[in-house]
Structure formats: structure tokens, C-alpha cells
C-alpha angles and dihedrals in degrees: 000000000000131000123227130195124309128271141198092225120098113240120220114273128245088254093051090048090051091052090053091049092055090048092053096043087051090061097240094142098035089122091061090047089054092051093047094050090050090052088052091049089054094046093050093052092047089049093055091059120078112256110202090202090063120068113242091235095059097050095083091199092166094051121084112259114258120221120196123196116193115200087013097172104180093355089242097146095034089055089051093050092047090051091056090049108045096185095053131102124213136210120199120199124189142127096237115095089192091054095045093052085062093044089052091061093083106085093223098051128091108204118204131181104228143151109237094212090067122078106285116253096241137091123256119275092012103121129079097184129020120193125194117178112183091328134131112271125229095187098180092053092046090055091047097051097041117093118235104280092020123137132240110198115189124184121201131173122259126225098268095041109139090341094158090067100054092098090059095053105283109147116248114246110252110242121250090022094150092049091049087050094053090048090052098047096040100082093058100025110023119215120354117259093212137018112185132174124220113199131171143148110229126190115232140173126221093270094052093045090051090051090053089057096039095050093063130063092291089069090075091071106022137089113234095207092052092047091053089052093048093050095045090052089049090053094229107181105166143014134213119239110206115168137162116213111197125187131199128184119211 
């Protein structure tokens, strides 16, 4: 794991990262993993065909594909994509050292502590697939580091996402988030090539429900033990997964 320049933003704590790891290991977001792997498969198939709009010297077909996960956390989704593409290499960017230690466990992942609002530590036209799950988006830098024909995949929460947990401190999803994302990406990427929805109802106990709240921004100022008690008393037994997966091609 490498360390980049300093930042004024607060990284997720080790306790928050452990909560996220428990949620991921429990399979709460398996539906998202399936969608991302499917997108990768389609991208790989498209990349193997000759695209007349992309000059031959920029296709790099003999080089391993480079996957960049911006705001990678534990590297959970990046690792799954790497496992489904054995010749690929991954780069995980995040502020949390605790998260990046986990991301670095995959032998084909370079984990780097980095502020996404700074210029990204990659050459131009270096990345085949860029992944952003609930992370800040430095759109101009995303366009710079993606190769011609490369994909930017952005995951954002829908209106109903984890709605059962809002009374416990889960932040409410801002309305028209998908429209705002489209407007943000348009100057550099144009219109999205794909807008897919991922929806599921997942059973949880109080501990897992508390982890879902604690792994997000609310975890910076909440007590995990108190959260568990609050959600046990509330009788939360399931959560709604409601996600938008948007894809742009450079």
C-alpha cells in the first residue's frame, strides 16, 4: 500500500471499515456485485472487437486491462471484478488506511491513499474501467485517465435505498440524484450508455442493520453499540437495496 498527499477530509475509521466488511461478507450487496460483473463481461466482449472510432495504437490489446476503483474502501467490488478477469490489474484509491489494507490483500491490486479531489496519480489514457460506488466524482480527471473506449461505471443510491434505517441516522437520499449525476458527467462523457437499476429486499438482524448505518458517513458521529440496541428495539428485519448503475464510454 502506498500513501499519497494529505487531505482535509476525514477518512473512514477502522471500526467503520470493519462494519462495511461485515456487510459485504454477509452478501447484502450481492445483487450489485452481479450487475457489475455482467457489465465487465459486456465490456470485455466489446473491447475484443475492433472499434473504428478508436485508433489501433490506443487499444493496448496486448496489455493487461487496468481497473481503477475510486473510493474503493475495502476493495470488495474491485476484487470481484479482478477475479472475473484474471489478466487484469487493479488500482484502489481511498482515504482510509484501514480500508486500503484490505484492498491491498488482492495480489493484483495496488492500494493508494489518495484524495479524489486532487489530480489522480495516473497517466492519461491509462485505465480501461473506472468504478465509483458512492464516492465523490472528479469527472474531469476520470475522463483524463480513461483510455478511448474505456468505461466509467458510477453507482448511486435510489430514493428507497435503506429507507428502513433512516430513523437510526441513515442519511436521506437527495431527490433527483440520477438527473444531477447525468448533468455532472455530461460535459466530459456525454449521455450515459446504460442506466440500470438494482433492487433487492435483504433480511438483516439488528447487528447487520447497525453496520449498514455505521459504515456510511453517519459512522463518524454515532455509537455502534447504541445503534444495535436502537435497531433491535425497532424490530428491523429487512432492508431495501435500491441502486442506480450508470455507465459512460469515453
